[in-house]
N, C-alpha and C positions, 0 to 999 in steps of 0.2 A: 603521607597521610591523605586518605580520600574520604570525604564525607558525602553520602548519597542523600540528596533531598527528595523525600517521597511526596512532599507537599510543601506549599508555601510559596513565597514570592522570589526566592533566590533564583538566579539565572545561571545556566551552564557556564563553567569557567571562572566564576567568581571565587574569591578567597573568603572562606568563612572565618568566624572569630578565632578558631583554633589554629588557623594557618593552613588548613586543608583546602583542597579544590572541591567546589560543589559540582556534582554531576546529577542533573535532573532526570529522573526516570518517570515517564508518564504511564499510568495504567491503561490509558485509552489506546485502542488499536491505531497503529500508524497506517496511513493509506499509501499505496504504491502501485505502480503498473509493472507487472513481471516482464522480464526480458522477452522480446519477440512477440508480445501480445498487444503492443500499443499501435500497431499498424495493420491494415488489411488491404489486400489487392483483389479486385474482382476482374475476371477475364471474360472475354467474349470471342470465341466459344469458351464455355466454362472449364473444359478440360485442358486448355492450353496454358502454358506459362511463358509464351513468347512475348517479348516486349511490345511487338506490334499488336498483340491481342489485349493489351491492358484496357480495361473499361472504366473502372472507378478505383481511385486510391484514397484512403482515408487514414487519419491518424488522431490519436487522443492527445490532448494537451491541457494545460491549466488545471491539473488535478489538485483539488483542495479538500480538506476535511475539517469537520467540526465534531465535537464530542460533548455530550451532556451526561451528567451523572445522577443516578437515582438508585433503585434496587439493582439496576443493570447499567452498564455503559452503553449508550447509543451513539454510534458514529455514523456520520453521513458524509459521503464523498460526492463532490460535484466535479464534472469535467466537461471539456469542450471537444467536439469532433469536427475537424476540418476535412472536407472532401473535395476532390477534383475529378472531373470526368473528361473523357476524350471527345465525346460527341455532344454538342450543345444544341442540336437542331430543334428538339422539342422539350417541353416541360416534362420532368420526370421525378418520381419519388423513389428513393432507395432506402430500404430498411436494413440496418446492420445489427446483428446480435452481439451483446456484450455480457460478460459474467462479473459477478462480485462474489468473492470467496473470503471466508474468515479462516485464517491460518493460525495454528497454535504451535509455538516452539519452532517455527520456521519450516515445519514439514507436515504436520497433521491438519487435514482439512476438516474444520468443525462444521461449516455450512457453506452451501453454494447456491446461488440463484442466477438465472439467466433473464436478462431484460432486452429491450430493443430501443435503438435510437433511430429516428426517422429524419432523413435529409430530403429537403425539397429543392430541386433545381428548376428555376424558372426557364422558360424558353430563351435561348441565346446566352445563358449563363453557364460558365464552366465550373464555378465553385459554389459550394453550399456549406453552411455551418449550423450545427445544432448543439444543444446542451442536454446533459442527462445527469442523473444522480443514482446513487446506490446507498443503502443503509445496512447496518448490522448491529446486533445486540450481543454483548458479552457479559456473562455473569460477573458481578463485582467481586465475589469471593474468589472466583477462579483466576482473576487478574491481579489479585492483591498478594504481595509477599507475606508469608507467615511471620508472626511477631518475632520468633527466634532468629529467623534469617535477617529481618530488619535490624535486630539488635547486633548481630555480627557485623553487618555492613557499617552501621552508624556508630559503633563502639569507638570511644575516644582512646587513642593510643599515644603514649609518651615515649620520647627517645629513651632507649635503655630497656624498655619493656621487652619481654621475651617475644611477644607477637608484633612488635612495632614495625618490623620490616616485612611482615606477611601481608600480601595483598588479599583482602577478603574475597575479591571476585575470582581469585584463582582456586579457592576451595571448592571441591567437587559438589558438596551439598548446596553451596550458594549458586554455583553455575547452573545446577540442575533446577533450582527453584526459579532463577531468573528466566530460564528457558521455558519452564512449565507455565509461568504467569505472563509470558510475552505473546501478544496477539497482533495480527496484521489484517487489514482490510485490503485485499488485492482486487484490482479492477483491470479488465482488459477485454479485447474483442474475443468472442467465443469462436475461435478458429477451428477449422477442420484440420486433420493431420497434414493434409497436403498444403494448406495455407500456412500452418506453423513451420513446416519444412521449408517452404519458399522463403519465409521471413528469416529463417536461421541460415540459409545458404546463399541468399542473393548477394 
């Protein structure tokens, strides 16, 4: 038996009073960095991909998100960019583009924005760090499971009942509703096709 806690103070993995396992589902978008988009490499000259031509390397880390609830869910993701350059002779400012995208159901892009993070390298310093943030709004109704689906998931089942051994999450309508109401806030560097290819093949 699995009980899905849609709200309240129960924590994932706890045993509920009926003996079921509590699985907590948040309607707030989860923040993540998509594969191959958390790093960026700049070359000098720009068209080269030779290791000797690497100019600046940067990566995203410490991604954290908060969510506030009103008529809409507002999620805000903050992250740190750590960068390293190969020539520390003079002071230098490097601006890197990043994107934030709201995904629905793991495949549909609902919204996308492009921002910038600015890194300041003092003269003689090889490393620089900066922080940035991105926000998203998701309609509360769109991220909430319909009442009939919630009832199917949280229905109490007793041993011997005809549906006692049926996993509600395996039912097509439940799976479809969970996918339809699942949102993610994805953050990464806004890479060119060449930069993305470099990250995927290096």
